[in-house]
PyMOL Python script that loads the backbone (N, CA, C, O; Angstrom):
from pymol import cmd

cmd.read_pdbstr("""\
ATOM      1  N   UNK A   1      -6.768  60.898  -9.600  1.00  0.00           N
ATOM      2  CA  UNK A   1      -6.006  61.773 -10.468  1.00  0.00           C
ATOM      3  C   UNK A   1      -6.762  61.905 -11.793  1.00  0.00           C
ATOM      4  O   UNK A   1      -7.378  60.959 -12.283  1.00  0.00           O
ATOM      5  N   UNK A   2      -6.692  63.060 -12.325  1.00  0.00           N
ATOM      6  CA  UNK A   2      -7.383  63.357 -13.571  1.00  0.00           C
ATOM      7  C   UNK A   2      -6.801  62.499 -14.697  1.00  0.00           C
ATOM      8  O   UNK A   2      -5.597  62.245 -14.732  1.00  0.00           O
ATOM      9  N   UNK A   3      -7.634  62.069 -15.586  1.00  0.00           N
ATOM     10  CA  UNK A   3      -7.216  61.216 -16.708  1.00  0.00           C
ATOM     11  C   UNK A   3      -6.122  61.888 -17.541  1.00  0.00           C
ATOM     12  O   UNK A   3      -5.225  61.208 -18.041  1.00  0.00           O
ATOM     13  N   UNK A   4      -6.183  63.185 -17.693  1.00  0.00           N
ATOM     14  CA  UNK A   4      -5.189  63.908 -18.474  1.00  0.00           C
ATOM     15  C   UNK A   4      -3.815  63.834 -17.811  1.00  0.00           C
ATOM     16  O   UNK A   4      -2.795  63.706 -18.489  1.00  0.00           O
ATOM     17  N   UNK A   5      -3.797  63.915 -16.497  1.00  0.00           N
ATOM     18  CA  UNK A   5      -2.526  63.824 -15.773  1.00  0.00           C
ATOM     19  C   UNK A   5      -1.939  62.416 -15.879  1.00  0.00           C
ATOM     20  O   UNK A   5      -0.727  62.251 -16.015  1.00  0.00           O
ATOM     21  N   UNK A   6      -2.801  61.412 -15.817  1.00  0.00           N
ATOM     22  CA  UNK A   6      -2.333  60.033 -15.958  1.00  0.00           C
ATOM     23  C   UNK A   6      -1.711  59.825 -17.342  1.00  0.00           C
ATOM     24  O   UNK A   6      -0.653  59.210 -17.476  1.00  0.00           O
ATOM     25  N   UNK A   7      -2.381  60.341 -18.352  1.00  0.00           N
ATOM     26  CA  UNK A   7      -1.846  60.225 -19.710  1.00  0.00           C
ATOM     27  C   UNK A   7      -0.525  60.966 -19.835  1.00  0.00           C
ATOM     28  O   UNK A   7       0.434  60.458 -20.417  1.00  0.00           O
ATOM     29  N   UNK A   8      -0.487  62.171 -19.283  1.00  0.00           N
ATOM     30  CA  UNK A   8       0.740  62.976 -19.366  1.00  0.00           C
ATOM     31  C   UNK A   8       1.885  62.273 -18.647  1.00  0.00           C
ATOM     32  O   UNK A   8       3.005  62.239 -19.156  1.00  0.00           O
ATOM     33  N   UNK A   9       1.619  61.716 -17.476  1.00  0.00           N
ATOM     34  CA  UNK A   9       2.656  61.008 -16.721  1.00  0.00           C
ATOM     35  C   UNK A   9       3.174  59.810 -17.513  1.00  0.00           C
ATOM     36  O   UNK A   9       4.378  59.559 -17.545  1.00  0.00           O
ATOM     37  N   UNK A  10       2.270  59.075 -18.149  1.00  0.00           N
ATOM     38  CA  UNK A  10       2.652  57.926 -18.965  1.00  0.00           C
ATOM     39  C   UNK A  10       3.579  58.349 -20.104  1.00  0.00           C
ATOM     40  O   UNK A  10       4.616  57.726 -20.331  1.00  0.00           O
ATOM     41  N   UNK A  11       3.202  59.406 -20.813  1.00  0.00           N
ATOM     42  CA  UNK A  11       3.994  59.836 -21.966  1.00  0.00           C
ATOM     43  C   UNK A  11       5.330  60.452 -21.543  1.00  0.00           C
ATOM     44  O   UNK A  11       6.325  60.303 -22.253  1.00  0.00           O
ATOM     45  N   UNK A  12       5.367  61.136 -20.410  1.00  0.00           N
ATOM     46  CA  UNK A  12       6.636  61.681 -19.910  1.00  0.00           C
ATOM     47  C   UNK A  12       7.569  60.526 -19.528  1.00  0.00           C
ATOM     48  O   UNK A  12       8.764  60.561 -19.823  1.00  0.00           O
ATOM     49  N   UNK A  13       7.021  59.516 -18.879  1.00  0.00           N
ATOM     50  CA  UNK A  13       7.831  58.352 -18.506  1.00  0.00           C
ATOM     51  C   UNK A  13       8.362  57.662 -19.757  1.00  0.00           C
ATOM     52  O   UNK A  13       9.540  57.309 -19.825  1.00  0.00           O
ATOM     53  N   UNK A  14       7.508  57.475 -20.728  1.00  0.00           N
ATOM     54  CA  UNK A  14       7.904  56.810 -21.967  1.00  0.00           C
ATOM     55  C   UNK A  14       8.942  57.632 -22.733  1.00  0.00           C
ATOM     56  O   UNK A  14       9.881  57.074 -23.300  1.00  0.00           O
ATOM     57  N   UNK A  15       8.779  58.935 -22.749  1.00  0.00           N
ATOM     58  CA  UNK A  15       9.758  59.807 -23.410  1.00  0.00           C
ATOM     59  C   UNK A  15      11.112  59.720 -22.713  1.00  0.00           C
ATOM     60  O   UNK A  15      12.151  59.708 -23.372  1.00  0.00           O
ATOM     61  N   UNK A  16      11.102  59.659 -21.387  1.00  0.00           N
ATOM     62  CA  UNK A  16      12.356  59.528 -20.635  1.00  0.00           C
ATOM     63  C   UNK A  16      13.054  58.218 -20.939  1.00  0.00           C
ATOM     64  O   UNK A  16      14.270  58.194 -21.129  1.00  0.00           O
ATOM     65  N   UNK A  17      12.303  57.127 -20.988  1.00  0.00           N
ATOM     66  CA  UNK A  17      12.896  55.820 -21.302  1.00  0.00           C
ATOM     67  C   UNK A  17      13.472  55.808 -22.713  1.00  0.00           C
ATOM     68  O   UNK A  17      14.563  55.284 -22.940  1.00  0.00           O
ATOM     69  N   UNK A  18      12.735  56.386 -23.658  1.00  0.00           N
ATOM     70  CA  UNK A  18      13.205  56.441 -25.045  1.00  0.00           C
ATOM     71  C   UNK A  18      14.462  57.293 -25.156  1.00  0.00           C
ATOM     72  O   UNK A  18      15.401  56.937 -25.868  1.00  0.00           O
ATOM     73  N   UNK A  19      14.477  58.428 -24.443  1.00  0.00           N
ATOM     74  CA  UNK A  19      15.656  59.294 -24.459  1.00  0.00           C
ATOM     75  C   UNK A  19      16.865  58.571 -23.870  1.00  0.00           C
ATOM     76  O   UNK A  19      17.973  58.692 -24.392  1.00  0.00           O
ATOM     77  N   UNK A  20      16.660  57.824 -22.792  1.00  0.00           N
ATOM     78  CA  UNK A  20      17.759  57.081 -22.175  1.00  0.00           C
ATOM     79  C   UNK A  20      18.326  56.055 -23.149  1.00  0.00           C
ATOM     80  O   UNK A  20      19.544  55.935 -23.286  1.00  0.00           O
ATOM     81  N   UNK A  21      17.448  55.310 -23.829  1.00  0.00           N
ATOM     82  CA  UNK A  21      17.911  54.323 -24.807  1.00  0.00           C
ATOM     83  C   UNK A  21      18.711  54.989 -25.922  1.00  0.00           C
ATOM     84  O   UNK A  21      19.733  54.464 -26.366  1.00  0.00           O
ATOM     85  N   UNK A  22      18.236  56.151 -26.371  1.00  0.00           N
ATOM     86  CA  UNK A  22      18.928  56.875 -27.431  1.00  0.00           C
ATOM     87  C   UNK A  22      20.305  57.344 -26.993  1.00  0.00           C
ATOM     88  O   UNK A  22      21.270  57.238 -27.751  1.00  0.00           O
ATOM     89  N   UNK A  23      20.403  57.862 -25.775  1.00  0.00           N
ATOM     90  CA  UNK A  23      21.691  58.335 -25.260  1.00  0.00           C
ATOM     91  C   UNK A  23      22.654  57.175 -25.112  1.00  0.00           C
ATOM     92  O   UNK A  23      23.818  57.286 -25.498  1.00  0.00           O
ATOM     93  N   UNK A  24      22.191  56.068 -24.562  1.00  0.00           N
ATOM     94  CA  UNK A  24      23.055  54.889 -24.406  1.00  0.00           C
ATOM     95  C   UNK A  24      23.552  54.417 -25.764  1.00  0.00           C
ATOM     96  O   UNK A  24      24.729  54.093 -25.921  1.00  0.00           O
ATOM     97  N   UNK A  25      22.659  54.377 -26.743  1.00  0.00           N
ATOM     98  CA  UNK A  25      23.028  53.930 -28.083  1.00  0.00           C
ATOM     99  C   UNK A  25      24.046  54.876 -28.722  1.00  0.00           C
ATOM    100  O   UNK A  25      24.989  54.422 -29.370  1.00  0.00           O
ATOM    101  N   UNK A  26      23.865  56.173 -28.546  1.00  0.00           N
ATOM    102  CA  UNK A  26      24.779  57.153 -29.127  1.00  0.00           C
ATOM    103  C   UNK A  26      26.149  57.132 -28.453  1.00  0.00           C
ATOM    104  O   UNK A  26      27.166  57.346 -29.113  1.00  0.00           O
ATOM    105  N   UNK A  27      26.183  56.877 -27.156  1.00  0.00           N
ATOM    106  CA  UNK A  27      27.456  56.910 -26.423  1.00  0.00           C
ATOM    107  C   UNK A  27      28.187  55.574 -26.408  1.00  0.00           C
ATOM    108  O   UNK A  27      29.324  55.506 -25.941  1.00  0.00           O
ATOM    109  N   UNK A  28      27.573  54.529 -26.900  1.00  0.00           N
ATOM    110  CA  UNK A  28      28.206  53.205 -26.889  1.00  0.00           C
ATOM    111  C   UNK A  28      29.547  53.188 -27.629  1.00  0.00           C
ATOM    112  O   UNK A  28      30.508  52.636 -27.093  1.00  0.00           O
ATOM    113  N   UNK A  29      29.663  53.761 -28.832  1.00  0.00           N
ATOM    114  CA  UNK A  29      30.972  53.766 -29.499  1.00  0.00           C
ATOM    115  C   UNK A  29      32.031  54.525 -28.702  1.00  0.00           C
ATOM    116  O   UNK A  29      33.196  54.128 -28.676  1.00  0.00           O
ATOM    117  N   UNK A  30      31.625  55.617 -28.052  1.00  0.00           N
ATOM    118  CA  UNK A  30      32.569  56.387 -27.241  1.00  0.00           C
ATOM    119  C   UNK A  30      33.026  55.552 -26.055  1.00  0.00           C
ATOM    120  O   UNK A  30      34.211  55.537 -25.724  1.00  0.00           O
ATOM    121  N   UNK A  31      32.094  54.858 -25.415  1.00  0.00           N
ATOM    122  CA  UNK A  31      32.429  54.005 -24.272  1.00  0.00           C
ATOM    123  C   UNK A  31      33.400  52.899 -24.686  1.00  0.00           C
ATOM    124  O   UNK A  31      34.371  52.626 -23.980  1.00  0.00           O
ATOM    125  N   UNK A  32      33.140  52.270 -25.821  1.00  0.00           N
ATOM    126  CA  UNK A  32      34.024  51.203 -26.297  1.00  0.00           C
ATOM    127  C   UNK A  32      35.421  51.737 -26.581  1.00  0.00           C
ATOM    128  O   UNK A  32      36.417  51.082 -26.271  1.00  0.00           O
ATOM    129  N   UNK A  33      35.495  52.934 -27.173  1.00  0.00           N
ATOM    130  CA  UNK A  33      36.787  53.527 -27.490  1.00  0.00           C
ATOM    131  C   UNK A  33      37.553  53.855 -26.214  1.00  0.00           C
ATOM    132  O   UNK A  33      38.756  53.608 -26.138  1.00  0.00           O
ATOM    133  N   UNK A  34      36.875  54.407 -25.212  1.00  0.00           N
ATOM    134  CA  UNK A  34      37.528  54.726 -23.941  1.00  0.00           C
ATOM    135  C   UNK A  34      38.013  53.454 -23.272  1.00  0.00           C
ATOM    136  O   UNK A  34      39.132  53.420 -22.761  1.00  0.00           O
ATOM    137  N   UNK A  35      37.200  52.406 -23.262  1.00  0.00           N
ATOM    138  CA  UNK A  35      37.616  51.137 -22.660  1.00  0.00           C
ATOM    139  C   UNK A  35      38.823  50.554 -23.381  1.00  0.00           C
ATOM    140  O   UNK A  35      39.741  50.032 -22.748  1.00  0.00           O
ATOM    141  N   UNK A  36      38.818  50.646 -24.715  1.00  0.00           N
ATOM    142  CA  UNK A  36      39.939  50.120 -25.486  1.00  0.00           C
ATOM    143  C   UNK A  36      41.216  50.903 -25.177  1.00  0.00           C
ATOM    144  O   UNK A  36      42.285  50.314 -25.014  1.00  0.00           O
ATOM    145  N   UNK A  37      41.106  52.215 -25.097  1.00  0.00           N
ATOM    146  CA  UNK A  37      42.270  53.043 -24.789  1.00  0.00           C
ATOM    147  C   UNK A  37      42.763  52.816 -23.366  1.00  0.00           C
ATOM    148  O   UNK A  37      43.963  52.899 -23.104  1.00  0.00           O
ATOM    149  N   UNK A  38      41.852  52.533 -22.453  1.00  0.00           N
ATOM    150  CA  UNK A  38      42.223  52.297 -21.052  1.00  0.00           C
ATOM    151  C   UNK A  38      42.669  50.856 -20.829  1.00  0.00           C
ATOM    152  O   UNK A  38      43.141  50.516 -19.744  1.00  0.00           O
ATOM    153  N   UNK A  39      42.526  50.011 -21.840  1.00  0.00           N
ATOM    154  CA  UNK A  39      42.932  48.611 -21.701  1.00  0.00           C
ATOM    155  C   UNK A  39      41.962  47.774 -20.905  1.00  0.00           C
ATOM    156  O   UNK A  39      42.335  46.732 -20.367  1.00  0.00           O
ATOM    157  N   UNK A  40      40.723  48.214 -20.822  1.00  0.00           N
ATOM    158  CA  UNK A  40      39.719  47.455 -20.065  1.00  0.00           C
ATOM    159  C   UNK A  40      38.626  46.944 -20.984  1.00  0.00           C
ATOM    160  O   UNK A  40      37.442  46.981 -20.648  1.00  0.00           O
ATOM    161  N   UNK A  41      39.029  46.479 -22.119  1.00  0.00           N
ATOM    162  CA  UNK A  41      38.056  46.005 -23.104  1.00  0.00           C
ATOM    163  C   UNK A  41      37.364  44.750 -22.584  1.00  0.00           C
ATOM    164  O   UNK A  41      38.011  43.837 -22.071  1.00  0.00           O
ATOM    165  N   UNK A  42      36.059  44.719 -22.723  1.00  0.00           N
ATOM    166  CA  UNK A  42      35.280  43.555 -22.282  1.00  0.00           C
ATOM    167  C   UNK A  42      35.453  42.427 -23.277  1.00  0.00           C
ATOM    168  O   UNK A  42      35.447  42.640 -24.490  1.00  0.00           O
ATOM    169  N   UNK A  43      35.605  41.235 -22.753  1.00  0.00           N
ATOM    170  CA  UNK A  43      35.629  40.052 -23.608  1.00  0.00           C
ATOM    171  C   UNK A  43      34.201  39.753 -24.022  1.00  0.00           C
ATOM    172  O   UNK A  43      33.311  39.714 -23.172  1.00  0.00           O
ATOM    173  N   UNK A  44      33.966  39.544 -25.289  1.00  0.00           N
ATOM    174  CA  UNK A  44      32.593  39.254 -25.708  1.00  0.00           C
ATOM    175  C   UNK A  44      32.154  37.887 -25.192  1.00  0.00           C
ATOM    176  O   UNK A  44      32.944  36.946 -25.115  1.00  0.00           O
ATOM    177  N   UNK A  45      30.895  37.808 -24.849  1.00  0.00           N
ATOM    178  CA  UNK A  45      30.321  36.540 -24.401  1.00  0.00           C
ATOM    179  C   UNK A  45      30.287  35.580 -25.585  1.00  0.00           C
ATOM    180  O   UNK A  45      29.928  35.980 -26.693  1.00  0.00           O
ATOM    181  N   UNK A  46      30.653  34.326 -25.367  1.00  0.00           N
ATOM    182  CA  UNK A  46      30.572  33.391 -26.491  1.00  0.00           C
ATOM    183  C   UNK A  46      29.114  33.213 -26.911  1.00  0.00           C
ATOM    184  O   UNK A  46      28.220  33.049 -26.081  1.00  0.00           O
ATOM    185  N   UNK A  47      28.911  33.250 -28.197  1.00  0.00           N
ATOM    186  CA  UNK A  47      27.551  33.092 -28.699  1.00  0.00           C
ATOM    187  C   UNK A  47      27.159  31.617 -28.634  1.00  0.00           C
ATOM    188  O   UNK A  47      28.000  30.745 -28.413  1.00  0.00           O
ATOM    189  N   UNK A  48      25.920  31.366 -28.821  1.00  0.00           N
ATOM    190  CA  UNK A  48      25.415  29.984 -28.800  1.00  0.00           C
ATOM    191  C   UNK A  48      26.087  29.163 -29.891  1.00  0.00           C
ATOM    192  O   UNK A  48      26.395  27.988 -29.687  1.00  0.00           O
ATOM    193  N   UNK A  49      26.317  29.780 -31.054  1.00  0.00           N
ATOM    194  CA  UNK A  49      26.961  29.079 -32.157  1.00  0.00           C
ATOM    195  C   UNK A  49      28.386  28.687 -31.784  1.00  0.00           C
ATOM    196  O   UNK A  49      28.823  27.577 -32.089  1.00  0.00           O
ATOM    197  N   UNK A  50      29.116  29.590 -31.126  1.00  0.00           N
ATOM    198  CA  UNK A  50      30.484  29.272 -30.704  1.00  0.00           C
ATOM    199  C   UNK A  50      30.487  28.156 -29.666  1.00  0.00           C
ATOM    200  O   UNK A  50      31.364  27.292 -29.686  1.00  0.00           O
ATOM    201  N   UNK A  51      29.505  28.169 -28.755  1.00  0.00           N
ATOM    202  CA  UNK A  51      29.391  27.100 -27.762  1.00  0.00           C
ATOM    203  C   UNK A  51      29.167  25.755 -28.441  1.00  0.00           C
ATOM    204  O   UNK A  51      29.790  24.758 -28.075  1.00  0.00           O
ATOM    205  N   UNK A  52      28.283  25.728 -29.425  1.00  0.00           N
ATOM    206  CA  UNK A  52      27.981  24.482 -30.139  1.00  0.00           C
ATOM    207  C   UNK A  52      29.211  24.005 -30.902  1.00  0.00           C
ATOM    208  O   UNK A  52      29.518  22.813 -30.905  1.00  0.00           O
ATOM    209  N   UNK A  53      29.918  24.934 -31.551  1.00  0.00           N
ATOM    210  CA  UNK A  53      31.134  24.558 -32.289  1.00  0.00           C
ATOM    211  C   UNK A  53      32.180  23.966 -31.356  1.00  0.00           C
ATOM    212  O   UNK A  53      32.812  22.963 -31.690  1.00  0.00           O
ATOM    213  N   UNK A  54      32.370  24.577 -30.188  1.00  0.00           N
ATOM    214  CA  UNK A  54      33.347  24.071 -29.224  1.00  0.00           C
ATOM    215  C   UNK A  54      32.943  22.670 -28.755  1.00  0.00           C
ATOM    216  O   UNK A  54      33.785  21.782 -28.623  1.00  0.00           O
ATOM    217  N   UNK A  55      31.658  22.488 -28.510  1.00  0.00           N
ATOM    218  CA  UNK A  55      31.166  21.177 -28.081  1.00  0.00           C
ATOM    219  C   UNK A  55      31.379  20.136 -29.179  1.00  0.00           C
ATOM    220  O   UNK A  55      31.760  19.000 -28.896  1.00  0.00           O
ATOM    221  N   UNK A  56      31.135  20.521 -30.422  1.00  0.00           N
ATOM    222  CA  UNK A  56      31.339  19.587 -31.534  1.00  0.00           C
ATOM    223  C   UNK A  56      32.816  19.224 -31.689  1.00  0.00           C
ATOM    224  O   UNK A  56      33.150  18.073 -31.970  1.00  0.00           O
ATOM    225  N   UNK A  57      33.713  20.226 -31.501  1.00  0.00           N
ATOM    226  CA  UNK A  57      35.147  19.915 -31.568  1.00  0.00           C
ATOM    227  C   UNK A  57      35.539  18.921 -30.486  1.00  0.00           C
ATOM    228  O   UNK A  57      36.327  18.006 -30.723  1.00  0.00           O
ATOM    229  N   UNK A  58      34.981  19.111 -29.296  1.00  0.00           N
ATOM    230  CA  UNK A  58      35.272  18.194 -28.198  1.00  0.00           C
ATOM    231  C   UNK A  58      34.757  16.788 -28.514  1.00  0.00           C
ATOM    232  O   UNK A  58      35.456  15.800 -28.290  1.00  0.00           O
ATOM    233  N   UNK A  59      33.548  16.708 -29.028  1.00  0.00           N
ATOM    234  CA  UNK A  59      32.980  15.407 -29.388  1.00  0.00           C
ATOM    235  C   UNK A  59      33.782  14.743 -30.501  1.00  0.00           C
ATOM    236  O   UNK A  59      33.993  13.530 -30.485  1.00  0.00           O
ATOM    237  N   UNK A  60      34.227  15.545 -31.469  1.00  0.00           N
ATOM    238  CA  UNK A  60      35.025  14.998 -32.560  1.00  0.00           C
ATOM    239  C   UNK A  60      36.337  14.426 -32.026  1.00  0.00           C
ATOM    240  O   UNK A  60      36.755  13.343 -32.434  1.00  0.00           O
ATOM    241  N   UNK A  61      36.981  15.147 -31.122  1.00  0.00           N
ATOM    242  CA  UNK A  61      38.221  14.651 -30.531  1.00  0.00           C
ATOM    243  C   UNK A  61      38.004  13.364 -29.755  1.00  0.00           C
ATOM    244  O   UNK A  61      38.802  12.430 -29.832  1.00  0.00           O
ATOM    245  N   UNK A  62      36.904  13.330 -29.001  1.00  0.00           N
ATOM    246  CA  UNK A  62      36.603  12.127 -28.232  1.00  0.00           C
ATOM    247  C   UNK A  62      36.307  10.952 -29.160  1.00  0.00           C
ATOM    248  O   UNK A  62      36.759   9.834 -28.911  1.00  0.00           O
ATOM    249  N   UNK A  63      35.550  11.201 -30.226  1.00  0.00           N
ATOM    250  CA  UNK A  63      35.212  10.144 -31.182  1.00  0.00           C
ATOM    251  C   UNK A  63      36.466   9.642 -31.884  1.00  0.00           C
ATOM    252  O   UNK A  63      36.612   8.441 -32.109  1.00  0.00           O
ATOM    253  N   UNK A  64      37.368  10.548 -32.231  1.00  0.00           N
ATOM    254  CA  UNK A  64      38.620  10.147 -32.875  1.00  0.00           C
ATOM    255  C   UNK A  64      39.432   9.256 -31.952  1.00  0.00           C
ATOM    256  O   UNK A  64      39.972   8.237 -32.385  1.00  0.00           O
ATOM    257  N   UNK A  65      39.523   9.633 -30.681  1.00  0.00           N
ATOM    258  CA  UNK A  65      40.264   8.819 -29.709  1.00  0.00           C
ATOM    259  C   UNK A  65      39.649   7.442 -29.532  1.00  0.00           C
ATOM    260  O   UNK A  65      40.356   6.436 -29.483  1.00  0.00           O
ATOM    261  N   UNK A  66      38.323   7.406 -29.436  1.00  0.00           N
ATOM    262  CA  UNK A  66      37.656   6.115 -29.275  1.00  0.00           C
ATOM    263  C   UNK A  66      37.820   5.252 -30.520  1.00  0.00           C
ATOM    264  O   UNK A  66      37.986   4.036 -30.413  1.00  0.00           O
ATOM    265  N   UNK A  67      37.777   5.863 -31.695  1.00  0.00           N
ATOM    266  CA  UNK A  67      37.950   5.114 -32.939  1.00  0.00           C
ATOM    267  C   UNK A  67      39.342   4.505 -33.007  1.00  0.00           C
ATOM    268  O   UNK A  67      39.495   3.342 -33.378  1.00  0.00           O
ATOM    269  N   UNK A  68      40.352   5.282 -32.653  1.00  0.00           N
ATOM    270  CA  UNK A  68      41.722   4.763 -32.665  1.00  0.00           C
ATOM    271  C   UNK A  68      41.879   3.607 -31.688  1.00  0.00           C
ATOM    272  O   UNK A  68      42.580   2.636 -31.973  1.00  0.00           O
ATOM    273  N   UNK A  69      41.225   3.714 -30.536  1.00  0.00           N
ATOM    274  CA  UNK A  69      41.299   2.647 -29.547  1.00  0.00           C
ATOM    275  C   UNK A  69      40.634   1.373 -30.072  1.00  0.00           C
ATOM    276  O   UNK A  69      41.175   0.281 -29.898  1.00  0.00           O
ATOM    277  N   UNK A  70      39.485   1.497 -30.702  1.00  0.00           N
ATOM    278  CA  UNK A  70      38.776   0.338 -31.252  1.00  0.00           C
ATOM    279  C   UNK A  70      39.609  -0.299 -32.360  1.00  0.00           C
ATOM    280  O   UNK A  70      39.713  -1.524 -32.430  1.00  0.00           O
ATOM    281  N   UNK A  71      40.202   0.525 -33.227  1.00  0.00           N
ATOM    282  CA  UNK A  71      41.045  -0.016 -34.301  1.00  0.00           C
ATOM    283  C   UNK A  71      42.255  -0.751 -33.745  1.00  0.00           C
ATOM    284  O   UNK A  71      42.623  -1.810 -34.253  1.00  0.00           O
ATOM    285  N   UNK A  72      42.874  -0.205 -32.714  1.00  0.00           N
ATOM    286  CA  UNK A  72      44.033  -0.860 -32.098  1.00  0.00           C
ATOM    287  C   UNK A  72      43.635  -2.225 -31.523  1.00  0.00           C
ATOM    288  O   UNK A  72      44.339  -3.218 -31.706  1.00  0.00           O
ATOM    289  N   UNK A  73      42.495  -2.253 -30.828  1.00  0.00           N
ATOM    290  CA  UNK A  73      42.023  -3.520 -30.267  1.00  0.00           C
ATOM    291  C   UNK A  73      41.719  -4.532 -31.373  1.00  0.00           C
ATOM    292  O   UNK A  73      42.048  -5.711 -31.243  1.00  0.00           O
ATOM    293  N   UNK A  74      41.095  -4.078 -32.454  1.00  0.00           N
ATOM    294  CA  UNK A  74      40.771  -4.973 -33.566  1.00  0.00           C
ATOM    295  C   UNK A  74      42.052  -5.512 -34.206  1.00  0.00           C
ATOM    296  O   UNK A  74      42.120  -6.693 -34.545  1.00  0.00           O
ATOM    297  N   UNK A  75      43.059  -4.668 -34.374  1.00  0.00           N
ATOM    298  CA  UNK A  75      44.327  -5.126 -34.953  1.00  0.00           C
ATOM    299  C   UNK A  75      45.000  -6.156 -34.052  1.00  0.00           C
ATOM    300  O   UNK A  75      45.574  -7.132 -34.537  1.00  0.00           O
ATOM    301  N   UNK A  76      44.928  -5.936 -32.744  1.00  0.00           N
ATOM    302  CA  UNK A  76      45.520  -6.903 -31.818  1.00  0.00           C
ATOM    303  C   UNK A  76      44.795  -8.246 -31.906  1.00  0.00           C
ATOM    304  O   UNK A  76      45.434  -9.298 -31.928  1.00  0.00           O
ATOM    305  N   UNK A  77      43.460  -8.211 -31.955  1.00  0.00           N
ATOM    306  CA  UNK A  77      42.707  -9.461 -32.067  1.00  0.00           C
ATOM    307  C   UNK A  77      43.006 -10.165 -33.384  1.00  0.00           C
ATOM    308  O   UNK A  77      43.146 -11.388 -33.427  1.00  0.00           O
ATOM    309  N   UNK A  78      43.102  -9.382 -34.459  1.00  0.00           N
ATOM    310  CA  UNK A  78      43.410  -9.949 -35.765  1.00  0.00           C
ATOM    311  C   UNK A  78      44.799 -10.589 -35.765  1.00  0.00           C
ATOM    312  O   UNK A  78      44.989 -11.667 -36.329  1.00  0.00           O
ATOM    313  N   UNK A  79      45.748  -9.936 -35.143  1.00  0.00           N
ATOM    314  CA  UNK A  79      47.103 -10.478 -35.046  1.00  0.00           C
ATOM    315  C   UNK A  79      47.084 -11.781 -34.238  1.00  0.00           C
ATOM    316  O   UNK A  79      47.775 -12.736 -34.591  1.00  0.00           O
ATOM    317  N   UNK A  80      46.303 -11.823 -33.169  1.00  0.00           N
ATOM    318  CA  UNK A  80      46.189 -13.027 -32.344  1.00  0.00           C
ATOM    319  C   UNK A  80      45.587 -14.173 -33.153  1.00  0.00           C
ATOM    320  O   UNK A  80      46.064 -15.305 -33.081  1.00  0.00           O
ATOM    321  N   UNK A  81      44.543 -13.880 -33.922  1.00  0.00           N
ATOM    322  CA  UNK A  81      43.898 -14.910 -34.744  1.00  0.00           C
ATOM    323  C   UNK A  81      44.881 -15.420 -35.800  1.00  0.00           C
ATOM    324  O   UNK A  81      44.956 -16.627 -36.032  1.00  0.00           O
ATOM    325  N   UNK A  82      45.626 -14.537 -36.434  1.00  0.00           N
ATOM    326  CA  UNK A  82      46.578 -14.955 -37.456  1.00  0.00           C
ATOM    327  C   UNK A  82      47.683 -15.817 -36.852  1.00  0.00           C
ATOM    328  O   UNK A  82      48.129 -16.785 -37.468  1.00  0.00           O
ATOM    329  N   UNK A  83      48.120 -15.463 -35.653  1.00  0.00           N
ATOM    330  CA  UNK A  83      49.148 -16.276 -34.986  1.00  0.00           C
ATOM    331  C   UNK A  83      48.619 -17.678 -34.676  1.00  0.00           C
ATOM    332  O   UNK A  83      49.335 -18.666 -34.841  1.00  0.00           O
ATOM    333  N   UNK A  84      47.359 -17.759 -34.226  1.00  0.00           N
ATOM    334  CA  UNK A  84      46.778 -19.053 -33.909  1.00  0.00           C
ATOM    335  C   UNK A  84      46.618 -19.902 -35.161  1.00  0.00           C
ATOM    336  O   UNK A  84      46.820 -21.114 -35.099  1.00  0.00           O
ATOM    337  N   UNK A  85      46.268 -19.316 -36.280  1.00  0.00           N
ATOM    338  CA  UNK A  85      46.127 -20.069 -37.519  1.00  0.00           C
ATOM    339  C   UNK A  85      47.484 -20.520 -38.060  1.00  0.00           C
ATOM    340  O   UNK A  85      47.584 -21.577 -38.684  1.00  0.00           O
ATOM    341  N   UNK A  86      48.513 -19.732 -37.824  1.00  0.00           N
ATOM    342  CA  UNK A  86      49.842 -20.055 -38.321  1.00  0.00           C
ATOM    343  C   UNK A  86      50.435 -21.262 -37.580  1.00  0.00           C
ATOM    344  O   UNK A  86      51.323 -21.933 -38.106  1.00  0.00           O
ATOM    345  N   UNK A  87      49.958 -21.533 -36.388  1.00  0.00           N
ATOM    346  CA  UNK A  87      50.519 -22.639 -35.605  1.00  0.00           C
ATOM    347  C   UNK A  87      50.085 -23.972 -36.059  1.00  0.00           C
ATOM    348  O   UNK A  87      50.488 -24.982 -35.482  1.00  0.00           O
TER     349      UNK A  87
END
""", "prot")
cmd.dss("prot")
cmd.show_as("cartoon", "prot")
cmd.util.cbc("prot")
cmd.orient("prot")
């Protein structure tokens, strides 16, 4: 194939891809509005930051529970020691 045709085919393909991206970008607000009106709104994917925050909340809850358990055990041991000394 002639070099000019190869170049032309490349640029036509690239122009088509660029036009498609532009159309999708321009119609995105319309698509969102139609979905919202139809009640089929997409749930946004949780971002990495939201995933990390959720994981940290879970870890905080677990750490709080473990801390309370350790404190309860320490208080019981302390009470046992005080009872033994009182005797």
